[in-house]
Structure formats: structure tokens, C-alpha cells
C-alpha positions as CSV (number, residue, x, y, z in Angstrom):
1,M,45.9,-1.4,-29.5
2,S,49.1,-1.9,-26.6
3,N,51.7,0.2,-25.1
4,G,54.0,-1.0,-23.3
5,S,53.5,-4.4,-21.5
6,F,49.6,-3.5,-22.4
7,T,47.5,-5.0,-24.6
8,E,43.9,-3.6,-24.8
9,T,41.3,-5.9,-25.2
10,D,37.6,-4.4,-27.0
11,R,34.7,-5.7,-25.2
12,S,31.6,-5.9,-26.8
13,R,30.3,-6.7,-22.6
14,P,32.6,-7.1,-19.2
15,I,34.1,-10.1,-18.6
16,E,32.2,-12.5,-15.7
17,A,31.3,-10.9,-12.5
18,D,32.6,-13.3,-10.6
19,A,35.9,-13.9,-12.7
20,F,36.6,-10.3,-12.3
21,V,35.8,-10.6,-8.3
22,S,38.0,-13.6,-8.0
23,M,40.5,-12.0,-9.5
24,Y,40.4,-8.9,-7.4
25,E,40.8,-10.4,-4.3
26,E,43.3,-12.7,-5.4
27,I,45.4,-9.3,-6.4
28,L,45.0,-7.7,-3.2
29,A,45.6,-10.6,-1.3
30,S,49.1,-10.9,-3.1
31,N,49.4,-6.9,-2.0
32,G,48.7,-8.2,1.7
33,L,45.3,-6.0,2.0
34,R,42.8,-8.5,3.8
35,I,40.0,-7.0,4.5
36,Q,36.4,-7.9,4.9
37,W,34.5,-5.7,2.2
38,S,31.2,-7.0,-0.3
39,F,29.8,-6.0,-3.2
40,D,26.3,-5.4,-5.7
41,V,26.2,-5.6,-9.0
42,R,24.6,-3.3,-11.3
43,G,24.6,-2.7,-15.0
44,E,28.6,-2.8,-15.5
45,T,29.3,-0.8,-12.2
46,I,30.7,-3.2,-9.2
47,A,29.5,-1.2,-6.3
48,V,32.1,-2.3,-3.2
49,L,31.3,-1.8,0.5
50,Y,34.5,-1.7,2.8
51,S,35.6,-0.5,6.1
52,A,38.5,1.7,6.9
53,D,39.5,4.2,9.7
54,N,41.4,7.5,9.4
55,S,44.5,6.7,9.8
56,N,44.9,3.1,7.1
57,H,41.5,4.8,4.6
58,K,44.0,6.3,2.4
59,Q,46.7,3.2,2.1
60,R,43.1,1.0,2.1
61,R,42.2,3.1,-1.3
62,T,45.6,2.8,-2.7
63,A,45.6,-1.0,-2.3
64,F,42.4,-0.8,-4.5
65,V,43.5,1.2,-7.1
66,D,46.8,-0.8,-7.8
67,A,44.8,-4.1,-8.0
68,F,42.5,-2.6,-10.1
69,I,45.5,-1.4,-12.5
70,E,46.6,-4.7,-12.0
71,L,44.0,-6.2,-12.9
72,T,42.8,-4.0,-16.2
73,R,46.6,-5.2,-17.3
74,R,45.9,-8.9,-17.0
75,T,42.5,-8.6,-18.8
76,G,43.2,-6.4,-21.2
77,G,40.5,-4.0,-19.4
78,S,37.6,-5.7,-17.5
79,G,34.7,-3.3,-19.0
80,W,33.7,-3.1,-15.1
81,D,33.8,0.6,-13.2
82,L,34.1,0.3,-9.6
83,H,32.4,2.4,-7.1
84,F,33.1,1.9,-3.5
85,V,31.4,3.2,-0.4
86,V,34.1,3.4,2.6
87,A,32.8,3.4,6.4
88,L,34.7,4.8,8.1
89,S,35.4,3.8,11.7
90,E,33.8,7.4,13.6
91,G,30.7,6.6,12.2
92,A,31.1,9.0,9.0
93,S,31.3,7.4,5.6
94,Y,32.3,8.5,1.5
95,E,32.0,7.2,-2.0
96,W,34.1,6.9,-4.5
97,T,34.5,5.9,-8.4
98,L,37.2,4.3,-10.4
99,T,36.6,3.1,-14.3
100,D,37.7,0.8,-16.0
101,D,37.7,4.0,-19.2
102,H,40.5,6.1,-16.8
103,A,42.5,2.8,-15.8
104,R,42.8,1.9,-19.5
105,E,44.1,5.8,-20.2
106,Y,46.9,5.6,-17.7
107,L,48.2,2.0,-18.7
108,H,48.1,3.5,-22.0
109,G,50.4,6.4,-20.3
110,E,47.7,8.6,-21.8
111,L,47.7,9.5,-17.5
112,S,50.1,10.2,-15.0
113,R,49.3,8.4,-11.7
114,E,48.7,11.7,-10.2
115,E,46.4,12.4,-13.1
116,L,45.2,9.3,-12.0
117,L,44.4,9.9,-8.6
118,E,42.9,13.1,-9.6
119,T,40.0,11.4,-11.3
120,I,39.3,10.1,-8.7
121,D,38.9,12.7,-6.2
122,E,36.3,14.5,-7.9
123,T,34.1,11.6,-7.3
124,V,34.9,11.2,-3.8
125,E,31.8,12.1,-2.2
126,R,31.6,12.5,1.6
127,D,28.9,12.5,4.7
128,D,30.9,13.3,7.5
129,N,27.9,12.8,9.7
130,R,25.8,9.7,8.8
131,G,25.6,6.7,6.4
132,A,26.4,7.6,2.5
133,G,23.3,8.4,0.2
134,E,20.8,10.9,0.6
135,P,21.6,12.4,3.9
136,D,18.1,14.4,3.7
137,D,16.6,11.2,3.9
138,D,18.5,9.3,7.2
139,R,17.5,9.3,10.4
140,D,19.6,9.3,13.6
141,T,18.1,6.9,15.8
142,D,20.5,7.0,18.6
143,T,20.0,6.1,22.2
144,D,23.1,6.1,24.0
145,T,22.8,4.8,27.0
146,D,26.2,3.0,28.8
147,T,24.8,1.0,30.7
148,D,27.0,-1.8,29.6
149,T,29.9,-1.9,31.7
150,D,30.8,-3.1,35.0
151,T,32.7,0.2,36.2
152,D,34.7,-2.2,39.1
153,S,36.7,-4.7,36.3
154,G,36.5,-2.2,33.6
155,A,35.2,-5.6,31.5
156,V,32.3,-4.9,28.9
157,A,29.5,-6.6,30.8
158,A,27.5,-6.6,27.8
159,D,26.6,-9.6,24.6
160,F,26.3,-6.9,21.7
161,S,25.1,-7.1,18.0
162,V,23.3,-5.2,15.1
163,R,20.1,-5.4,14.6
164,V,18.9,-4.6,10.6
165,R,15.6,-4.2,9.5
166,Y,14.8,-3.8,5.9
167,E,12.3,-6.2,4.1
168,R,14.4,-6.4,0.4
169,E,17.9,-7.4,-0.1
170,W,20.6,-5.6,1.5
171,S,24.5,-6.0,2.1
172,G,27.6,-4.7,4.7
173,V,30.5,-4.7,6.9
174,V,29.9,-5.5,10.8
175,G,32.6,-6.3,13.5
176,S,35.0,-4.6,15.6
177,G,37.8,-2.6,13.9
178,E,39.9,-5.2,12.4
179,R,37.4,-8.3,13.2
180,S,34.9,-6.4,11.0
181,R,33.4,-9.4,8.3
182,S,31.1,-8.9,5.0
183,V,27.7,-10.0,6.1
184,D,24.2,-10.2,3.9
185,G,20.6,-10.8,4.2
186,T,16.9,-10.1,3.6
187,G,14.2,-9.1,6.0
188,S,15.3,-8.4,9.1
189,E,18.3,-10.2,11.2
190,T,20.4,-10.1,14.3
191,I,24.0,-10.5,13.8
192,A,26.6,-11.4,16.8
193,I,29.5,-9.2,17.5
194,E,32.4,-12.0,17.9
195,D,34.4,-9.3,20.6
196,D,34.4,-10.0,24.2
197,H,36.1,-6.6,24.7
198,P,35.1,-4.4,21.6
199,V,36.8,-1.1,21.3
200,M,34.6,0.3,18.4
201,I,31.2,-1.4,17.2
202,I,30.6,-1.0,13.0
203,A,27.9,-1.4,11.3
204,T,27.5,-0.3,7.6
205,V,24.8,-1.3,5.5
206,Q,23.4,-1.4,1.8
207,K,20.1,-1.5,0.5
208,L,20.6,-3.6,-2.4
209,D,17.8,-2.1,-4.8
210,D,15.9,1.1,-5.3
211,S,12.7,0.6,-3.1
212,P,11.2,3.7,-0.7
213,E,11.4,1.3,2.2
214,T,12.9,2.1,5.6
215,L,16.8,0.7,6.4
216,T,17.5,0.2,9.7
217,V,20.4,-0.4,11.1
218,Q,20.8,-0.3,14.8
219,I,23.5,-1.6,17.7
220,L,22.6,-3.6,20.4
221,A,23.8,-4.5,23.9
222,D,22.0,-7.2,26.1
223,G,19.1,-6.7,23.3
224,E,18.9,-3.4,24.1
225,V,19.8,-0.8,21.6
226,R,22.3,1.8,22.2
227,K,22.9,3.6,19.0
228,G,21.3,3.7,15.4
229,T,20.8,4.9,11.9
230,A,17.9,4.5,9.3
231,T,17.8,5.9,5.7
232,D,15.0,5.9,2.7
233,A,17.4,6.6,-0.1
234,K,17.4,4.3,-2.9
235,Y,20.5,2.0,-3.2
236,G,20.5,4.1,0.5
237,V,23.6,3.4,2.5
238,A,23.0,3.3,6.9
239,S,26.6,3.4,8.4
240,V,26.9,3.8,12.4
241,S,29.0,3.2,14.9
242,Y,29.8,2.8,19.3
243,T,32.1,2.7,21.6
244,P,31.6,1.1,24.6
245,Q,31.4,3.2,27.8
246,S,34.3,0.5,29.2
247,A,36.3,1.5,26.2
248,R,36.2,4.9,26.8
249,L,37.0,4.9,30.2
250,E,40.7,2.7,29.5
């Protein structure tokens, strides 16, 4: 079945996940989008986690949509749906979904660009207070003590890190602004923030299973907890951000 430059492929199962991700990353990079993101395969859906802020999250979403459309065009339909979790630098997060069926309909001319974006908007789930997931199960462990600054020089005197506590597999994005990077692991781990003077530290971590066990994510300064959050939700996401006092004073 074809429509213009698009020839649809009838697939009994999606293309290989690694091939999909490799091609998707290549298209994103060719379109100028170079950000850290992590992913997890669940059935015929790939869950994607990435960071953004209020100034660029719409631009990044558009880039992810355009890359998915191009990948669908090249493959005749990959068979994969994408579910995105966006960690905003303000500590909030939201989720949205892009489906293989809608991408095919768009390429066949059955959906306009505006209608395609409307189908995405209908999937958006927001949590402006904590990480995405089930808000009733999230627990804020905020201990913002603001003792990390040399007030004479304005320099950040602390070594910052992110501590993840979860006995099973997890993945996420941690860092400071554009220096964020994807991480993954099993069990407890402390991840150093590779920035001597961070303006804002962000950590968003997701459970990779439906366990009711608690996932805890904390931002540390010299080993002391500055801010943290936790979730018991299935495939729950814990998202937290922290602004060092020196960054507030500048």
C-alpha cells in the first residue's frame, strides 16, 4: 500500500528494538537534536525518558515527532509505539504517546499535521508537583538545607551527586541542564554530577518493572541529602530537581 513516497509494510511483529533505536538516534542527530535519553522495551512499546525545560520542551517534542515520522517513512512502519516521559528542570514531568498507527495514517494523508499533533495532545498526562506515575504513591523527602555555598566567593563548595535506591533494575536521566546524561543500574548507586558550578541539578529515574517496592531518588551535597522523592507505583518515575544556593544568589 503506498501514498506518495510512503510504502507501507505489513508486519507480524516490530523491527528489532536495537535497530529501531539506532535508526531513531541517527535521525534525531541529523536533525540537530543531541540530548541524553534512556529507553525500556515493553511489549510493542518503547518507553523513552528524557529531560527538558519550559523553554525547549515543545521544540524537543516536535523533534521526536518528526524523527518518528521519518523513521516510519523509511521502514514502512516500524511496528513500535513510543511512550515518552519528560523530566522538566522545574521538578515537574509529563508523559505523551506517539503510535505507529497514527504515523502511518499521517503519511497516507489520512491525518493532517494538526490532527496528528492533536492525537498526541490527547495522550498527555501531567504531574506538576512530583514525578510521573501515580501521584498518591509518591512521597516527597525534601530536606533543602542550603548549606552548600561559600557566601564570600559565591562558589559552590559542595560535591554534588544523585543517589538511587531500588533493589531492582532502573534507568533515568541525571545531571545539570544540557550536561544531563542517561544512567541505568540495579540496586543502590550514587552518581556524581560532573559540573563544578551547577545552576540546577535534575534527576529522573524510572522503575523497569511493576514491583511495589519503593524507588528513592535523592540529590546530595557532600554526602548530605538536599532534596529527594520516592515512588511505589508500578513502572513509577521519581523526578526531583535542586537549585544550589549560589545559583540563586548570582
